[in-house]
Every structure is written in structure tokens, then in C-alpha cells.
C-alpha positions as CSV (number, residue, x, y, z in Angstrom):
1,M,-23.5,-10.5,5.9
2,T,-21.1,-8.1,3.8
3,T,-17.9,-7.0,4.8
4,G,-16.7,-3.7,3.6
5,V,-12.8,-3.0,3.7
6,W,-11.7,0.5,3.8
7,L,-8.1,0.9,2.5
8,V,-6.0,4.4,4.3
9,G,-3.5,4.9,1.1
10,A,-5.5,3.0,-1.0
11,R,-3.6,3.3,-3.9
12,G,0.4,2.3,-2.4
13,N,1.3,-0.5,-3.3
14,V,0.4,-2.6,-0.1
15,A,-3.3,-1.5,-0.5
16,T,-3.2,-2.5,-4.2
17,T,-1.7,-6.0,-4.2
18,A,-4.5,-6.4,-1.0
19,M,-7.4,-5.2,-3.5
20,V,-5.7,-7.5,-6.5
21,G,-4.7,-10.5,-4.3
22,A,-8.6,-10.7,-3.2
23,R,-10.1,-10.2,-6.5
24,A,-7.8,-13.0,-7.8
25,I,-8.7,-15.4,-5.2
26,A,-12.3,-14.6,-6.0
27,N,-11.3,-15.6,-9.5
28,G,-9.7,-18.7,-9.2
29,V,-6.6,-17.3,-10.6
30,T,-4.1,-17.2,-7.4
31,G,-4.0,-19.6,-4.3
32,T,-4.5,-18.4,-0.4
33,E,-0.3,-18.5,0.0
34,G,0.7,-16.0,2.7
35,M,-2.9,-15.9,4.6
36,V,-3.2,-17.0,8.1
37,T,-6.7,-17.1,8.1
38,E,-6.9,-19.7,5.3
39,R,-5.2,-22.4,7.7
40,P,-5.6,-23.9,11.1
41,P,-6.9,-22.5,14.0
42,C,-8.5,-19.6,12.1
43,D,-10.1,-21.3,9.5
44,A,-12.8,-23.1,11.9
45,L,-14.0,-19.6,12.5
46,D,-16.8,-18.3,10.4
47,L,-15.1,-15.3,9.0
48,P,-16.2,-13.3,6.1
49,F,-14.8,-15.0,2.9
50,V,-12.5,-13.4,1.0
51,D,-14.3,-13.0,-2.3
52,S,-17.3,-11.1,-0.7
53,L,-15.1,-8.2,0.8
54,V,-15.9,-5.1,-0.5
55,F,-13.1,-2.6,-1.2
56,G,-12.6,1.4,-0.6
57,G,-10.6,3.6,0.6
58,H,-8.9,7.2,0.7
59,D,-5.6,8.6,-0.7
60,V,-3.7,11.7,-1.3
61,Q,-2.4,10.3,-4.7
62,S,-4.0,10.7,-8.1
63,G,-4.3,8.1,-10.5
64,S,-6.2,4.8,-10.5
65,V,-5.6,1.5,-8.9
66,V,-5.1,-0.3,-12.5
67,E,-2.4,2.0,-13.0
68,Q,-0.6,1.3,-9.7
69,A,-1.1,-2.3,-10.2
70,E,0.3,-1.9,-14.0
71,A,3.3,0.0,-12.4
72,L,3.9,-2.8,-9.7
73,H,3.7,-5.6,-12.5
74,E,6.4,-3.6,-14.4
75,R,8.6,-2.5,-11.6
76,N,8.5,-5.8,-9.7
77,G,6.7,-8.6,-11.6
78,V,4.4,-8.6,-8.7
79,P,1.1,-9.2,-9.1
80,G,1.7,-11.5,-12.3
81,R,0.1,-10.7,-15.8
82,A,-2.3,-13.6,-15.1
83,A,-3.7,-12.2,-12.1
84,L,-3.6,-8.6,-13.1
85,D,-5.6,-9.5,-16.5
86,A,-8.2,-11.1,-14.4
87,V,-9.0,-8.5,-11.6
88,R,-8.5,-5.1,-14.0
89,D,-12.1,-4.4,-14.4
90,D,-12.7,-5.5,-10.5
91,L,-10.0,-2.7,-10.1
92,A,-11.7,-0.2,-12.0
93,A,-14.8,-0.6,-9.9
94,I,-12.8,-0.1,-6.9
95,D,-11.7,3.1,-7.7
96,D,-14.9,4.9,-8.2
97,R,-14.9,4.3,-4.3
98,I,-11.8,5.6,-3.6
99,E,-12.2,9.7,-2.0
100,V,-9.9,12.3,-1.6
101,G,-8.1,11.9,1.8
102,T,-5.6,14.1,4.1
103,A,-2.0,14.4,4.4
104,R,-2.4,16.8,7.2
105,N,0.3,16.8,10.1
106,C,2.1,13.8,8.0
107,G,5.6,15.4,7.6
108,T,6.8,17.4,4.2
109,T,7.6,14.5,2.7
110,V,4.0,13.3,2.6
111,E,2.6,16.6,1.9
112,R,5.4,17.1,-1.4
113,L,3.8,13.7,-2.7
114,A,0.7,14.0,-1.7
115,D,-1.2,15.2,-5.5
116,E,-4.3,15.7,-4.0
117,A,-5.7,16.2,-0.7
118,A,-8.7,17.8,1.7
119,D,-8.3,21.2,1.4
120,E,-5.8,22.4,4.1
121,A,-7.9,25.3,4.8
122,D,-9.9,23.3,6.4
123,S,-10.0,22.7,9.9
124,L,-9.3,19.4,11.9
125,R,-13.1,19.2,12.7
126,E,-13.9,19.7,9.0
127,I,-11.9,17.1,7.7
128,T,-12.5,14.2,10.3
129,N,-16.4,14.7,9.4
130,Q,-15.6,14.6,5.8
131,I,-13.9,11.3,6.5
132,R,-16.7,9.9,8.6
133,T,-19.3,11.0,6.0
134,D,-16.9,9.2,3.5
135,Y,-17.0,6.1,5.7
136,D,-21.1,6.4,5.7
137,A,-22.0,6.5,2.0
138,F,-19.3,3.7,1.3
139,A,-21.4,1.4,4.1
140,E,-24.5,2.8,2.6
141,A,-23.7,2.8,-1.2
142,E,-22.8,-1.1,-0.6
143,D,-25.3,-2.1,1.7
144,L,-22.6,-3.8,3.8
145,D,-23.3,-5.0,7.0
146,R,-19.9,-3.7,8.9
147,V,-17.1,-1.7,7.8
148,V,-13.6,-2.1,8.7
149,V,-10.9,0.7,8.3
150,V,-7.1,-0.3,7.5
151,N,-4.5,2.0,7.8
152,V,-2.4,1.0,5.2
153,A,-0.5,4.8,4.7
154,S,2.8,6.1,4.8
155,S,4.9,6.4,8.0
156,E,4.0,10.0,9.3
157,P,6.4,12.2,12.1
158,V,5.6,11.2,15.9
159,P,3.4,13.3,17.5
160,H,5.8,15.3,19.5
161,D,3.7,15.0,23.0
162,P,1.3,11.6,22.9
163,T,0.5,11.9,26.4
164,Q,-1.4,15.2,25.9
165,Y,-4.2,13.3,24.0
166,D,-4.8,11.0,27.0
167,T,-8.1,11.3,27.0
168,V,-11.3,11.6,24.7
169,D,-11.9,14.9,25.9
170,A,-8.0,15.8,25.1
171,I,-8.8,14.7,21.8
172,E,-11.7,16.3,20.9
173,A,-10.2,19.5,22.0
174,A,-7.2,19.1,19.6
175,L,-10.0,18.5,16.9
176,D,-11.9,21.7,17.9
177,D,-8.6,23.8,18.4
178,D,-6.7,22.3,15.1
179,D,-3.6,20.6,17.7
180,P,-1.1,19.0,15.5
181,L,-3.1,15.8,15.2
182,P,-1.7,13.2,12.6
183,A,-4.0,12.2,9.6
184,S,-4.0,8.2,10.4
185,S,-5.6,9.3,14.5
186,L,-8.0,11.6,12.5
187,Y,-9.1,8.2,10.1
188,A,-8.9,6.3,13.6
189,Y,-11.1,9.0,15.4
190,A,-13.7,9.1,12.7
191,A,-14.0,5.1,12.5
192,L,-14.5,4.6,15.8
193,S,-16.3,7.2,17.0
194,A,-18.6,5.8,14.1
195,G,-18.6,2.4,15.1
196,Y,-16.1,1.3,12.5
197,P,-13.4,-1.5,13.6
198,F,-10.4,0.3,12.7
199,V,-7.0,-1.5,12.3
200,N,-3.3,0.3,12.4
201,F,-0.6,-1.4,9.9
202,T,1.4,1.2,10.4
203,P,4.1,2.5,13.3
204,N,1.8,5.8,13.3
205,A,-0.2,7.0,16.2
206,A,-3.7,6.6,14.6
207,N,-5.1,4.7,17.4
208,A,-1.9,4.2,19.9
209,L,-3.1,7.4,21.3
210,P,-5.0,6.7,25.3
211,G,-7.1,9.3,24.5
212,I,-8.7,7.0,21.1
213,R,-8.1,4.0,22.9
214,E,-10.2,5.2,25.5
215,L,-12.9,6.0,22.5
216,A,-13.0,2.6,21.1
217,E,-13.4,1.2,24.6
218,R,-16.3,3.4,25.1
219,E,-17.8,3.0,22.4
220,N,-17.2,-0.8,22.2
221,V,-15.5,-1.0,18.8
222,P,-12.5,-3.5,18.1
223,H,-9.2,-2.1,17.1
224,M,-5.5,-3.1,16.8
225,G,-2.2,-2.4,15.5
226,R,0.2,-1.4,14.8
227,D,2.9,-1.6,12.3
228,G,2.6,-4.8,10.3
229,K,5.3,-7.6,11.3
230,T,5.9,-9.0,7.8
231,G,9.9,-9.5,7.5
232,E,13.1,-9.0,9.5
233,T,11.4,-8.1,12.4
234,L,9.2,-11.3,12.0
235,M,12.6,-13.1,12.1
236,K,14.2,-12.2,15.5
237,S,10.6,-12.3,17.5
238,A,11.5,-15.9,16.5
239,L,15.1,-16.4,16.4
240,A,15.6,-14.2,19.3
241,P,13.7,-16.4,22.0
242,M,16.4,-18.7,20.5
243,F,18.8,-17.2,22.1
244,A,17.0,-16.4,25.3
245,D,15.7,-19.8,25.9
246,R,19.5,-21.3,25.4
247,N,20.7,-18.9,27.7
248,L,22.9,-17.6,25.3
249,R,23.9,-13.8,25.8
250,V,23.3,-11.6,22.7
251,E,25.7,-9.1,22.4
252,S,25.1,-7.0,19.7
253,W,22.7,-7.6,17.3
254,E,22.7,-5.1,13.9
255,G,19.7,-4.8,11.6
256,H,20.2,-3.1,8.2
257,N,17.1,-2.8,5.9
258,I,17.1,-1.9,2.3
259,L,13.9,-1.3,0.2
260,G,13.0,1.1,-2.8
261,N,9.4,2.2,-3.1
262,G,7.3,4.7,-1.7
263,D,7.5,3.8,1.8
264,G,11.3,3.9,1.6
265,E,11.4,7.7,0.0
266,V,9.1,8.8,2.7
267,L,11.3,6.8,5.4
268,E,14.3,8.6,4.2
269,D,12.4,11.9,6.2
270,E,14.3,11.4,9.8
271,E,11.1,12.5,11.2
272,N,9.1,9.3,9.6
273,K,11.5,7.2,10.0
274,A,11.3,7.8,13.8
275,G,8.2,5.8,14.5
276,K,9.4,2.7,12.1
277,L,12.8,2.1,14.3
278,D,11.3,2.5,17.4
279,S,8.8,-0.2,16.5
280,K,11.6,-3.0,14.8
281,G,13.8,-2.3,17.4
282,G,11.9,-2.6,20.5
283,V,10.9,-6.5,19.6
284,L,14.3,-7.4,20.9
285,D,14.3,-5.3,24.3
286,G,11.3,-7.0,24.6
287,I,12.4,-10.6,24.7
288,L,16.3,-10.3,25.6
289,D,16.5,-9.1,28.7
290,E,20.7,-8.6,29.1
291,P,21.6,-5.0,27.7
292,F,23.2,-5.4,24.2
293,H,23.9,-3.1,21.7
294,N,20.4,-3.1,18.7
295,R,20.9,-1.0,16.4
296,V,18.2,-1.0,13.2
297,R,19.1,0.9,10.0
298,I,16.8,1.8,7.5
299,D,17.8,3.0,4.1
300,Y,16.0,3.7,0.5
301,T,17.3,2.2,-2.4
302,P,15.1,3.3,-5.6
303,A,16.5,0.7,-7.7
304,L,15.1,-2.0,-5.3
305,A,11.2,-0.9,-6.3
306,D,9.3,-3.0,-4.2
307,W,11.6,-5.2,-2.8
308,K,13.2,-5.4,0.2
309,T,16.4,-6.9,1.4
310,A,18.0,-6.9,5.3
311,W,20.9,-7.9,6.2
312,D,21.4,-9.2,10.4
313,D,24.6,-9.3,12.1
314,V,24.1,-11.2,15.5
315,R,27.0,-12.0,17.9
316,F,26.6,-13.6,21.1
317,R,28.4,-15.7,23.9
318,G,28.1,-19.4,25.3
319,F,29.3,-21.8,27.3
320,L,33.0,-20.8,28.1
321,D,32.9,-17.3,26.9
322,T,32.9,-18.4,23.3
323,Q,32.1,-15.9,21.1
324,M,30.1,-16.7,18.0
325,K,27.8,-15.1,15.4
326,L,24.9,-15.9,13.3
327,Q,24.0,-13.8,9.8
328,F,20.9,-13.7,7.8
329,T,19.4,-12.1,4.6
330,W,16.0,-11.7,4.4
331,E,14.8,-10.4,0.6
332,G,11.1,-10.6,-0.2
333,S,8.4,-8.2,-2.1
334,D,7.6,-5.6,0.6
335,S,3.6,-5.4,-0.8
336,A,3.3,-9.4,-1.1
337,L,4.6,-9.7,2.3
338,A,2.1,-7.2,3.8
339,A,-0.8,-7.7,1.9
340,P,-2.0,-10.7,3.4
341,L,-2.3,-10.0,6.7
342,V,-4.1,-6.8,5.8
343,L,-6.9,-9.2,4.3
344,D,-6.2,-11.6,7.5
345,L,-6.6,-8.2,9.9
346,A,-10.3,-7.6,8.4
347,R,-11.4,-10.9,8.4
348,L,-10.4,-11.1,12.0
349,V,-11.9,-7.9,13.2
350,A,-15.2,-8.1,11.2
351,Y,-15.4,-11.5,12.9
352,A,-14.5,-9.7,16.5
353,D,-17.1,-7.0,15.8
354,R,-20.1,-9.8,14.9
355,E,-19.1,-10.9,18.4
356,G,-19.4,-7.8,20.2
357,E,-15.8,-7.9,21.3
358,G,-14.6,-4.1,21.4
359,G,-11.5,-2.8,22.7
360,L,-8.3,-4.3,21.7
361,Q,-7.9,-6.9,20.3
362,P,-4.8,-8.7,22.1
363,H,-4.9,-12.2,20.0
364,L,-3.7,-10.6,17.0
365,A,-0.7,-9.7,18.5
366,S,1.5,-11.7,16.3
367,F,0.6,-9.9,13.2
368,F,2.6,-6.3,14.5
369,K,5.6,-5.2,15.5
370,A,4.5,-3.1,18.5
371,P,0.9,-4.9,19.7
372,L,-1.0,-2.3,21.6
373,G,-1.6,-3.5,24.9
374,V,0.9,-6.4,24.5
375,D,3.9,-6.9,26.0
376,E,4.8,-10.3,24.8
377,H,6.8,-10.2,21.2
378,R,7.6,-14.2,21.1
379,L,6.2,-15.4,18.0
380,A,5.6,-18.5,19.2
381,A,3.5,-17.4,22.1
382,Q,1.5,-14.7,20.2
383,F,0.6,-17.6,17.8
384,D,-0.5,-19.4,21.0
385,M,-2.7,-16.4,21.8
386,L,-4.3,-16.5,18.7
387,T,-5.0,-20.4,18.8
388,E,-6.1,-20.0,22.3
389,Y,-8.8,-16.8,21.1
390,V,-10.0,-19.5,18.0
391,A,-10.3,-22.3,20.7
392,R,-12.2,-20.2,23.3
393,H,-15.4,-19.4,20.2
394,T,-15.1,-23.0,18.8
395,D,-15.7,-24.4,22.0
396,A,-18.7,-21.9,22.9
397,R,-20.0,-23.0,19.0
398,A,-19.7,-26.7,19.6
399,D,-21.3,-26.1,23.7
400,A,-24.4,-24.2,21.6
401,E,-24.9,-26.7,18.7
402,G,-25.1,-29.2,21.7
403,G,-27.3,-27.6,23.5
404,A,-29.9,-26.8,20.7
């Protein structure tokens, strides 16, 4: 069973790092640290092998994956030279499978950075049909059993009124009338309507629109999102339950994030930043019941390149009204934190598709800042959901083998 992974934003930092990592693992020059699917409990599932994944994608920037990987190495030191040299030919082959995408309704910043994109004179229906054709051609040319589409493109502005897209019929009408559906939702619609599982690793609307979710349920296609949880928010989802469980009253939680890659540049645009701030700030609101001051900042710092830093200052009150504080700094490579999760999600969603499990995949909540259909934000509880999912499948497999 061969699985294709179609990356929207295929020449971006996260996609490039994921492809370098997968091929480096295949070539035996790196390990699988950072991958949830390579440790218990997930390693008990019969998942697609990392070295068997076939990559393709869309992008609105020219150049090549090899050039992007070289630039990442020069700016950040990630990937390392040994890994990059080992996968150079693999990346060149992937370049032949990258098609021109669309930047429609992605905001002025993304449109400015796009140096090649689908003809803006085309209708949304024409663009969506071409996207679906690209998916189909990839599956046929590579003789794939299934294709998982993963959105790792830049942040988009939040739709002004997402509720207007509350049914499949409303989505269809929007496509026909050229309503301002964002590009992420075009990719999601094209995938789900064709039966291809979809993962939204960004804060974009994509499959969060009710009409797109209805489409996935109708077609019984697995999907999940949104906004990968890789750094500061991961820490929040682990630490905030400690305060709640110990009955320590959080009065203020300030988070200041700086990053320097292309995502940081896009997030300088206030419209593009809005969705990101909402998903990052909402985690604490979902864990801590009492009202408190909760603010998140994201600033672009070009000198950081692909590295990101977050400073958090937490003020809390304990017994005898004692005022206390927690401060921490998180620093890491943005792409090296995100890329293994992209591979994890592709493997897990491909597995769900093989098992006929369509619709939302709540057991994948731990991978996302704002997991669709899941109100639970405590990291440990989210991991329990994944553990329980694996246990159901391994128990069922044992029962089937025992009865054979």
C-alpha cells in the first residue's frame, strides 16, 4: 500500500524540512526523534512506513525544494549538511511533482510574495477543478493507493463571515459565484470531494468551515486540523492544567513570540495574524475557568530566520493570597518542531482512511492548537485520546487474529 503526501506550500520551510527528514530517515542518515508515530503507543499501529511516503505538492513560489533546503541549511543549520547531501537527488525528483498553486483570497502579503500562481482571471470553480486534477494526476502517475493532502501554507486572513459557508450547498454556491472563499478551503474542498484525506496544519479556515466539514462527513473522508501545536502553545497545554489542578489562581499570562522566517513576515499583516492569535490564545481559555488577563504577541524578527523564541510571564495567586510567578523561555527551530508532526499526521490519517473512518479525527487533538470538534485542551488528556484510539485498534486486531 503506497501513500502519497501532497503538501500545500511544498517549497515552504515546514514542507521542505518534512521531505528532507522523511528521505533522510529512508537513507539511514537520521533518526526519528520528534515523531509521535515512532514511539508507543502509535508504533503498534500498522502505519505506512516513513520511507515509503511519496511527496508532491502545490506552491506559489518559484525555485526548487533543493534550493529551499540549501537556504535553510545556510541560514539555520537545519537540515545538517550530511542529511541534505544524502537526499539531494530525492528532492530533485520531488520538484517534478510540484504544481503551481493559488494565492486567491490569501491577503495582500501572500499575494505579494507569490511569484507564480494560478491565473487570477480564472473563476474559483476553475481553480478548484485544476487543484483536483493535480491531485488525481499525482495519484495516477505514482500509482498510489491513497493520497493525503496536508496544508502547510502561510496564514490567511480570517473570512469575514464563516457562518455563511455552513452547508455544502453554500460552498458550492460560493464556488460558482466567486465569493471570497480562501485558498485553503479550495484545497480542502478539492481533496475531500475527490475522496482524499485532508489535514490543516495552519490556522486557516480550510476544513473548519461547516460546509466543508459536512462534505467530509457525506463523503466519509477523514480530516482534521487546525494549527499545529509545536512550541509555546504546547507548553501552555501542559502547564496550565497544573495550575488548575492545584487550585492556583492564574491572574495573568503574557506570551511574546518572535520568529524570522517567511511565516513571521506574513504574520506582520494584521489580517493574516488574527487567526493565529485566536488559536494560540484560546488554549488557555479552554483550560483555566476563572477570568484572567491573557495576551499573545507575535513579532517578526528577520535575524532569527527559522528559529523562534517565546517568553512567557505567568502571575498567579496561591494560599493566603500569596502572589507568585512563573517565567519561561522556549526556543527552537520552527520547522524542525513542525515537520515530524506533519509526517505523523499524514501516516495517522492515511491509516484512518484505510480503516474507513471518515469525518473528524478527534484522537489527533494533541497535534493542534485549535482541534476541530474537540473542546479538551489539556495535553495529557489529549494524549489519552490517542492512546485509547490505538488500544481500540490493537485490541480489535488481536481479537480478529485470535478468532482466525
